[in-house]
N, C-alpha and C positions, 0 to 999 in steps of 0.2 A: 504494500500500500504506500501511497505517496508520503504519508507521515514518517514512515520508517526511513526513507531516503533523506529526510530533513534532519533526523535526529543526530547523526554524527556531527553535522555542522553546528547544531545547538550545543552539543556536548563539548565541542572544541572550546567554547567560552570558558568552561571550568578548567580545562587543561591549561589554557593560556594564563588564566589567573593564578593557578597553582604553581606553574613553572617559572613565573617571573622572579627575578632576583630581588632579595629584600632591600638591596641598596639602590634599586631603580628610582630615579628622580621623578617627581610629579610634574616637573617643568615642561616636559615635552608632551603632556597629555592634552587632548582637545578640551576646550572650556566646558565647565559643567552647565547645568540648566540656567543658572543665574548669570552666566557670562555669554550666552549665545547671542545676545544683542549688544549694541554699542553702549557706551556709558550713559546714553539717554534713556535706556530702557531697562526693564528688569524681568525676571521670571522667564516664562516660555515665550519670549519675544513679544510681550505685550507692552506697547509704548504707553506709559502712564504719565508722561511729562506734559502732554498737551491738553490743557483744560478747554481749549477752543473746539476740540473735535466733538461733533454731534453724536448723540446716542446711536443714530442709525449707522453712521460711519463706523462707530466703535464695534458694532455687532455685525458688520458686513463680512460676508463670506469671502469676498475678494480681498479684503484687508488681511484676513487670516492666511490666505495663500501667499500674499505678498511677504508677510512676516516670515513664514516658513521658508520661502525662497531665499530671503536674506540670511536666515540662520543655517542654511544647509552647509555642512562642512565641506571643505575642498581639499583634496579630491574626495568624492563620495566612494567609500569602500564597499565592495560586495561583502556579504556576510562572512564567507570563509576568509577573505583578506582582512576583515576587521578583527576576527578572532585571533589572527596571527599577530596583530599589532597591539593587542591589549597589554597593558602593564600589569598587569596582574591576571449584609447590607444591613437596629436598636441594640444597644448593649444587650447581650443575650439574657433578657429578663433579669437584669442584675445577677450576673453569673454567680455571685456569692450565695444565692439562695440554694445552690446545689453544693453542699459541702461534702467532704470526704473524697476518697479516691477509689471509687468502685469500678471506674472505667466502663467501656462499652456504651451502647446506646439502647434506649428503651423503645418498645413498640408503642407508638401512639395510636396508630390506626393501620388498617390494611388498605393499600392502594394497588388495585389490580393484582391482589394476592401477594404483594410484597410488603414487608414491614417498612414503615416510614421511620427514618432516623430522627431523633430529637437532638438538636445541636447542644442544648443545655446539658443533657446527660452525656453526650459524646465528649465534651470538654471537661467533664466533672473531675478527672484526675488533676486538672490544673486550675480548678475554680478559685482557690485561694490566691494563686499566683495572679490570675486575671483581676481579682478584686483589688489587690495591691496596685496593679498596673492602672486600673481605672482611677484610683485615688491619686496616683502620681501624675497622670496625664494632665489633670487640671492645674497642677502646680509647676510642672516641668517647663512650661513655656515662659514662666517668669511674669512679673507684674510691672516691668519698666514702662511699657506703653499700654495704657488702658484700652485704647481702640483695638490694637492687635490682640490683646488679651481677650477682649469681648468677642472678636471674630473667631479666635481659636476655641473659645468656650462654646461658641455656637456649633461649630462642626463636631467637636467632641461630644457635646451634649445631644447632638442629633442621633447619637448611638452608632450602631453598626455591629456586625457579627464579631468583630475583633478576631477574625479567623487567623490573620497573619501572626499576631503575637501568641495566639493559642498554639499554632504550629511550632513556633519557637520554643514555647514551654514544653510541649509534648516531646519534641525531638531532644530537648535538653534533658528531660527526665529519663527518656529511653536510653540516651547515650551515657548519661551519668551512671546508670545502672550497669551498663556494659563496662565502664571504667572503674566500677566500685567506688564511685563518689556518692556520698550519702545525701547531700543536699545541694540545691542549686547555688551557684556562685553569683556574686553581685554582677559580674559581667553578663550572665544569662539574662538577668532582669533588665539591665540597662539596654541590652540588645533588643529585647522585646519592645521596650518603650521607644527606642530609636526607630525600629521597624514600623511601628504604628504611626509615629510622627511623619516619617517619610511618605507613607501611604496616604495619610490625611492631607499632607501638603500637595501631593499629586492630585488628589480629588478636587481641592480648591481650584487649582490651575485648570484641570479638565473641565470643570463646570463653566469656567470663563470661556475657554476655547469652544466648548459645545453649546454655549449660550443657554445652559440649563437653568430653569427657574426654581426647581425643587430637587431635593435629594432626601431620600428616606422620609418623604412626606412633609418635609420642612423646607422653608426658603433657603436657597443657597447663600453662601456668604456674600457673593457679589450682588445678589438681589437686595440684601439687607444693608450692606455697608458701601456698595459701589465697587466698580471694577478696580479702582486704584487700591483701595484697602484690601480687597481680596487677593490681588497679586502680591502685594507686600506681605500679607499674612502668610501666604504660601511660601514666599521666599524666606520669611523670618523662620518658619518652622523647618525648612530645609537647612538653613544656617544653624539653627539651634540643634537639630539632629546631628549635623556634621560635627559640632563642638563636642557633644556627648560621645559621638563615635570616636573622635580622636582620643578622648580620655579613656577609651577602653584599652588603649596601649597595646594593641596587637596589629601589626602592620598588615598581615594577611587579611584580617577581617576588615580593616580600614579600606584596603584595595577592593575587596568584594563589594562592600556596601556603597562605597563611593561610585563604583562603576554603575550601580543601579540608577543613581540620579542622572547620569549621562544617558543611560538607556531609555529613561522616560522621554527625554527630549528627542532621541533618535526615533523612538516609536511614533511620536506625534508627527515628526517630519516625514517619515516614510508613509504614514497614513495619508497626510495631506497631499503628498506628491502623487498619490495613486488613486485619487477620487475619480470614480466613473471610468476607470481604466480596466477594460475587459481583458487586457493581456496580463494582468496580475496572476502569478502562479501560486500554487499551494505553498511552495517554499517561501515565497514573499510573505504570504499570510502568516506562516508559522514564525518567521523572523520578527515581524511586527508584533505578534502576540507574545513572543518571548520578551521583547523589549518593554512592552506596556504592562504586562501582567506577571509573567513567570519569572522574570529576572529577580525581582524583590523576594519572592518566595524561595527561589533556589539559593540565592545568596544568604538569606537569613537562616535557612535550615542548615546549610553547611556551616555557617558561622557558629550556630548553636553547638554543633558537634565539635568544632575546633575548641570551644571553651570547655568542653567535657574531656579534653585530652584524648580525643578519639584518633585512631590511626588514619592515615591518608586514604585508605580504602573505604573506611566507614564514612569519612567526610565526603568522599566522592559520591557514594551511594546516597547520602542525604541531599547533596546537590541534585542528583538525578530525580530523587523523590519530589523535591520542591519544583523542579523544572516541569516534569510531566504532570504533576497535580495542577500547576498553574496553567499549562496549556489546555488540559482537560477542562478546567474551570472556564477559560475564555471561550472555547468551542461551545460549551454548554450555554453560556450567556448569549452567544451568537445564534444558537438554535432557538432559544426562547424568544428572541426578537421576531421570530416567524410563527411560533406556536402558541404564545400567550396573548391574552387580550391587552388592550391599552391600559385597562384598570389594573391588571395584574403586574404589568411592567412599570407602571408609573410614568409612562411616556407612550407616544403613538407607536403602535405595532409597525414593524418594518422601518423604523426610524433610521437605522444604520444604512439600509439600502437607499432610502430617500435622500440621504446626504452623500451618496456615492461611495460609501464604505463597503466594499465587497468582501463578505466574510465567507467562511467555509461552505455553508449551504448554497450560496450563490455560485461559488466557483465550481462546485460539483455539478450543479444544475446546468451551468453553461456548457458542459460537455455533451448534454443531451438535448438542450433546447436552444437552437440558434436564434430563435425569435427573441429570447431574453437579452441577447447581446444588442440587438437593435433597439430594444426598449431602454436599456441602460445608456446607450449612446445618445438618446434624446434627453437625458437627465430628467426625465419624468415631467416635462413641461406640459404635456397634454393631460387633460382630465381623465382619470381612470387608468393611466399608464402604470402607475405604481402598483395598484391593485392587480393588474394583469401580470406584472412581473412577479409579484408574490405568489400568485397562483402557479406560475411556471416553475418557480423554485420548488414548490411542493410536487408538481407533476413530474418534474425532471429527476426526482429522487434525491434532491439535495439534502433534505432533512435526514433521511435514513443513512446516507453515506457520512454525513457529519456526525451522526450518533456513533457510527462505527469508529470514526476518528477519535472522538472523545473517549470511547470505551478503550481503545487501544492505548492511549496515553494514560488512562486510569490504571490499566493492567500493568503498564511499565512502572508506574509510581508504586504500586503495591509490591511488585517484584523487588524494588530497591530496598524494601524493609526487611528482606530475608536475613540481612546481616545482624539484625537486632535480636536480643533475647526476648522470649515471650514475656510480656508484661502488660499491665493495663494501659500504659502509655502507647506501646506499640499497637495494641488493639484499637485504641482511639485513632491513631494515625491511619490504620487500615480502614476503619469506619469512615474517616474523613473522605476517602476516595469514593465510597458508596454514597455518602451525603451529597457530594458534588454531582455524581452521575444520576442519582435517583430523580432529579428534576426533569429529566428528559426521557425516562422510561416508565 
């Protein structure tokens, strides 16, 4: 299957990160997300310096493409070339209500004969860890600037599954057991906090780029505070996370997580450059999905293993687990864009396709439905053309083949856990794969 051919390329990222010399200078690296613009701009290429710009201009799709074009690194490296040049959705019902470490997931209901997993129970082995994290997230951003603090509190207060820090804690506990370490170290906890801060900062910037009005049923930061404050709040959290990251005092982890921030920008650039491009390949899609979603999960799960004094082999497996789980998660999200209602999604169904973002279901359907290519080329300016394209995605088998792709990456993620001893933490990591996949089966 096409996904398999893309995996060695994705896997090369970890190899490149691990093989780099500890003495490598950061001076020759490409600029991070905060440096992609000139000194007049910040964040993901959003120019916040001009107060004269109208709201319509600010939200213009053309402006976003122009910004992306200016931010494109030169030369643009292909994915294999890039890997060789590397230097290295509500808080789960106050997760603290589930105490203890019984592991596993409970059956809430039967869905088509299959037990539905409960995330609260699934992460119960690390419920106390997550409680402490939730307490710290409100404090960790500091109180120097009340406006930025208010913006940060809004996004943290909106909740979220906290899946990424939960994965950090679960991998940390599973690998600590393997290394005969009795309790989590301070570095494990700070890594989880840093991971969630980086993820949250990326959400604030994504909402600006995507012109989203709501997230998790609440107003986005830029809707409440304006684009300028939203971009600055995201940048502030990236910078704060970088500071805490540096204080972890582990160069390998610093390189891994720093690369993630660059990957976020690379993913946005790649996506914006390929809108409505029917020549996009599955490999292109997997690369973009790695940059935007899987990179953070892979880097943080590997870093958790590093702080547990795990062997290089175990660390590599934890990277593979995070990478494949992240790819499966993204493919599932892209499938749901075609199979759920607008009410379930919290946004119009088919919104990715309407914006020209061609995801796995579309790419598979294009192989069987040539008419779909013609519709995409029109950019859906004609009434009813988007609905016709969505119907062709279903008729062309795009949904079913994308399900197979998600399942394949889920299976590979599960396989990567074989190096861990049997424990409640490992069981929860395995169940996390099922939790991601059950939304589409």
